[in-house]
C-alpha positions in Angstrom: 99.6 99.3 118.4 102.0 97.3 116.1 99.4 96.6 113.4 98.2 100.2 113.5 101.7 101.5 113.1 102.2 99.2 110.0 98.9 100.5 108.5 99.8 104.1 109.1 103.3 103.8 107.7 102.2 101.7 104.8 99.5 104.3 103.9 102.1 107.1 104.2 104.2 105.2 101.7 101.4 106.0 99.1 101.9 109.7 99.4 104.8 109.9 96.9 102.8 107.7 94.4 99.7 110.0 94.8 101.8 113.2 94.6 103.6 112.2 91.5 100.5 110.9 89.9 98.7 114.1 90.6 101.6 116.2 89.4 101.4 114.3 86.1 97.9 115.4 85.5 98.2 119.0 86.7 101.6 119.9 85.2 101.8 121.8 81.9 101.3 119.4 78.9 104.9 119.0 78.0 106.5 115.7 77.0 109.7 116.2 79.0 107.8 117.0 82.2 105.6 113.9 81.7 108.7 111.7 81.1 110.5 113.0 84.2 107.4 112.4 86.4 107.0 108.9 85.1 110.8 108.3 85.7 110.4 109.5 89.3 107.2 107.3 89.7 109.0 104.3 88.4 112.1 104.9 90.5 110.0 105.2 93.7 108.0 102.1 92.7 111.2 100.1 92.2 112.4 101.1 95.7 109.1 100.1 97.2 109.0 96.8 95.3 112.5 96.1 96.7 111.3 97.0 100.2 108.3 94.6 99.8 110.7 91.8 98.9 112.8 92.6 102.0 109.7 92.4 104.2 108.9 89.1 102.7 112.4 87.9 103.1 112.3 88.9 106.8 109.0 87.1 107.4 110.3 83.9 105.7 113.5 83.9 107.8 111.5 84.5 111.0 109.2 81.5 110.2 111.9 79.3 108.7 111.2 76.6 111.3 107.6 76.3 109.9 108.5 76.1 106.3 109.6 72.9 104.7 111.8 74.6 102.1 112.7 78.2 102.4 114.7 78.4 99.2 111.6 78.7 97.0 109.8 81.4 99.0 113.1 83.3 99.4 113.6 83.2 95.6 110.0 84.4 95.0 110.6 87.3 97.4 113.4 88.8 95.2 111.5 88.6 91.9 109.5 91.8 92.4 112.7 93.8 93.0 114.3 92.3 89.9 111.2 93.1 87.8 111.1 96.6 89.1 114.8 97.1 88.6 114.3 96.0 85.0 111.7 98.8 84.7 114.4 101.2 85.4 116.6 99.7 82.7 114.0 100.1 80.0 112.9 103.6 80.7 113.4 104.4 77.0 110.0 102.6 76.7 107.7 104.1 79.3 105.0 101.7 78.4 107.2 98.7 79.1 108.6 100.3 82.2 105.1 100.9 83.6 104.0 97.4 82.7 106.9 96.0 84.6 106.0 98.0 87.6 102.5 96.7 87.5 103.9 93.2 87.1 106.2 93.6 90.1 103.5 94.7 92.4 101.1 92.0 91.3 103.8 89.4 91.7 104.6 90.7 95.2 100.9 90.5 96.1 100.6 86.9 94.8 103.7 86.1 96.9 102.0 87.6 99.9 99.1 85.2 99.4 101.5 82.3 99.0 103.3 83.2 102.2 100.0 83.6 104.1 98.9 80.1 102.9 102.3 78.8 104.2 101.6 80.5 107.6 104.7 82.7 107.1 102.6 85.9 107.4 99.6 86.9 109.5 96.2 87.7 108.0 96.3 91.4 109.1 99.5 91.8 107.0 97.8 90.4 103.9 94.7 92.5 104.7 97.0 95.7 104.7 99.2 94.8 101.8 96.5 94.0 99.2 94.8 97.4 99.2 98.1 99.3 99.2 99.4 97.3 96.3 96.0 97.6 94.5 96.2 101.4 94.7 99.7 101.4 93.3 98.7 99.1 90.5 95.6 101.2 89.6 97.7 104.5 89.6 100.3 102.8 87.4 97.7 101.4 85.1 96.2 104.9 84.6 99.6 106.3 83.8 100.1 103.4 81.4 96.8 104.1 79.6 97.9 107.8 79.3 101.1 106.7 77.6 99.1 104.5 75.1 97.0 107.5 74.0 
């Protein structure tokens, strides 16, 4: 049941992304509304990127006896949160902000692969995380393309 609960809750975490993304495309075409929706999207993405780093941190700590050096993987696990936090600091440039969100989720996914290769995470976790992050990256990329037009 544990893996199923992770998958259900992970999938439910996509609801705000999908709702905000949908609202962006069905809202009246007004720049202030679009900017607000992107701000909300970026803020939620930053929270989730931080959450992903926390999950990685916990997995590293729980498997510390198997890892030769935990300093490097622990450092890697905080990078997505710092990148996503930077996205909040540069909201005056929505293009840069969305690019940083994409970068944070790609970095978190690469780190998931690294941790899996170091035997710090199980395969089912990686199998769940990759599609969830891919959806977030795709939605964010579409918003980014909209900002470029």
